N, C-alpha and C positions, 0 to 999 in steps of 0.2 A: 504494500500500500504506500502510495506517495505521501510525503509529508506536506504540511501546509504552512511552513515557516514563511513569515512575512506576508501572509495573506489575511485579509479582513473578511470575516464571516458575519453576516447579519441574519439573525434567526428570530422569527416571530414565534410567540407562544412558547418561549424557552424557559418558562417558570416552573414547568412540571412535565411529567410523563416523557413522551418521545422527544419533545423539545429540549427539556433539561439534559437528558442523556446525550442527545446529539450535540448540544453546546459543550458539554464536558469532553466528548470524543474529539471534537474539532480542536479544543484547547489542548488536549493531550497530544494531538498530532501537530502542534506548533502554531495554530492559527490564533489571531486575536479575535475575540468573540464579542459581538454586540448582542446583548440580551434585550430584545424588544418585546415587552410583556405588559399587559394591562393590569395585572395583579402585582402591585408594588412589592409586597412582602415576598411573594414567590420569585419575582424577578431579582430582587436583591439577594435572595438566598442562593440562587444559581450563580450569580456573579461572585458571591462570597466563596462558594465551593471551588470555582475555577481559580480564584486568586489564592486560596489556601493550598492548591495543588501546584502553585508556581506559574499559573497562566495569566494572560492579560484579558480583561473583560471590562465592559462598560454596560451598565444598565440604563435603558432609555424607556420611560413609560410610553406605551403606544396602544391605542385602540385601532386595530387593523381595519375595522369597518368605516373608519373616518379617513378619507384620502389625504386630508391636510395633515393629520397626525403622522401617517406613515411616510409622507413626503418629508415632513420635518425631521423625522427620525433618521431617514437616510442622509439628509443634509447634515445633521449633527454628526453622524458617523464619519462623513467625509471631512467635516471641519476638524474633527479630533485626530483621525488616522490618515487622512489624505487620499483615500481611495476606497473602493468596494470591489472585492473579488468574487464573493460568494453570497447568494441570497437563498435562504431556506424559508419558504412560506409554509409554516406549520400550524399557526394558530387556527383553532376550530372548536366547534361545540357539537354535541351529539343531538341536541334537540329533544323534543317530546316523543316518548315511545307510545305509538297508537296508530290505528288504522287511518287511511287517507281522509275519510270523512270526519274523523275526530280532530284533525289538524286544523288550526285556525289560520287566518291571514297573518296574524301576529307571529305564530309559530313559524310559518313559511318565510316571512320577511326577515325575521331575526337570523335564521340559519343561513339564508342566502347572503345576507349582508356581511356576515362574518366569514363563512366558509368559502364563498365565491368572491365577495367583494374584497376580502383580505388578500386573496391570491391575485386578483386583478389589479388592485391598487398597489400591492407589493411589487409585482412584476413591472408595472409602469414606472415606479420610482427607481427600482433597481436597474432596469434596462436603460432608463434615461441617463443615469449616472455612468453606467458601464460604457455607453456610447461615447462619452466624453474622454475616456481614458485611453492611453496608449495600450496596445496589446501587450499582455504579459510577456516577459522576456524568457519564458521557459518553453521553447518550441518542442514539439514531438515530431521527429522527422523534419519535414519541411512545413509543418502545419502549426501556426501560432496558436497559443492557448489564451483565450480571452475569459470573459466572465462565465460563471456557472450558477445556474439556478435549479433548485429542486423544490417542487411543490408536493405537499403531503396530501394525497387523496386517500383512498381506502379501497378495500375489496368491494365495498358497497358502491364504488364507482365503476365497476365492471360487471356487476350483476345486481339483480333486484334485492331489496332488503325489506321484507314484509314488516310492517309496524314502524317503518322509518322512511316514508316516502320523501319528505323534504331533505333529510340527510343524504339519502341515496342520490337524489337529484343534484344536490350541491356537489357531491364528490364526482359524479359523472361530468359535471360542468368543469371541475378542476382539470380533468384529463383533456377535455376539449380545449380549454385555455392553454394548457401545456403544449399540446401538439401544434396548435396554430401559432403561438408565439415562437416555438422552436423553428418553424419553417420561415417565419418572418425575419428572424435575426441570426440565422445560422451563418450567413455570409459576413456577419459582423463579429464572428468568433465568439458568440455567446451560445453556450449549450444549455438547453432547458429540458429537464426530465421530471418525472413524477414517481413517487413510490405509493404502492397500494397495500398497506398492511392488513392482515386479518386481525381478529381480536388480539390486542396486545396489552399487556399489563400496564394500566394507566388509570388516572382518576376517572376518565370518561367511561372506560370499560367497567370499572368498579361500580359506577352509577347505573349502568345498564344491567349488571348482574343483580342489583338490588331491586329491580322492577318486579320480579316474580320469584316465588320459591322454585328451586331447581333450575333456574336460568343458567347458572354457571355450567352445570353438567350438560345441559342441552347445547350450549355454545361449544363446549369442548368436543362433543360428539360430531359436530359439523366439520371439524378440521381433521383430515386424514392422519396427521401426525399425533392427534389426540391431546394436544396441549395448546395453550395460548402462545403467541409470540412474546419475545422479550424486547423491551425498548432498545437494548444494546444491538440486537440483530437488525432492527430498522436503521439505527444510527450508522452501523457499518455499511449498510447498503447506500445510505445517503453520502457517506464519505467516498465510497467507490465512485458514485456517479459524479462527484465533484473533483475526482483525482485526475492527474495526468495519465494514469493507466487507462482512462476511459475517454480518450480524446476523439473517438469516432462514433460515440453514441449520443444521440439527441432525439428529442421528441418521443421518448419511450415512457410507458407506464409500467414500472417494474413491480410485479406482484410478489409480495412477501407473505405467503398464505398457507404454508404447511401442506401444500398440495390441494387446497380447496377447489381451485378452478381447473384442475387437471382433468376432472371427470364430470 
């Protein structure tokens, strides 16, 4: 795995779950990490953990559903560190568990604002900055390596999710945004991919487990490997997608699902 020394990684939703573990993984690989998080306590805790391990990190409060806030957060990143090399758009919510007819306009609008708007506005701000920068001086063969973006979708973005229509719709949208942006900016040396985790140990999954007795066991049985994913497994996939080892992959939605979509 390539190191990320002297690279600046901007990670939304880095205060818990996959976001926190990914932030720690990038820091351990040498990157300077910007923790963009709406929950100040969680964001500062992630920043503290990185710094205690000898890494460099900056916490920036950010509501990703607000384009002005995410634009300001990216500008602050560049003001402090001079550039932006990596964008990880991870912030998201699970929404209400219930059938389509039980979901309200408020339920739908909230999940789309955060899960889709956060990725859309995040990529806009990140790409806008990356286009102003000189191409990274670490070529792979004759191909320059520019900015890297990974959007966190879900296995619910490639298949239906009964009792979670707004969530599934939002995660399908993340994949559409990823593929389209990848094609639009590939010749600017910006690679854009997505990851699609199955149920992964996180506060969001813990909340889903609590919706009904026996839910955890039913969820486990859906996964051919018979277990949930670990945040570290998703984080390592994200690091690979951002690494120089991965210079020829863009526009992909990598499924990290224990075999769920194989059959």
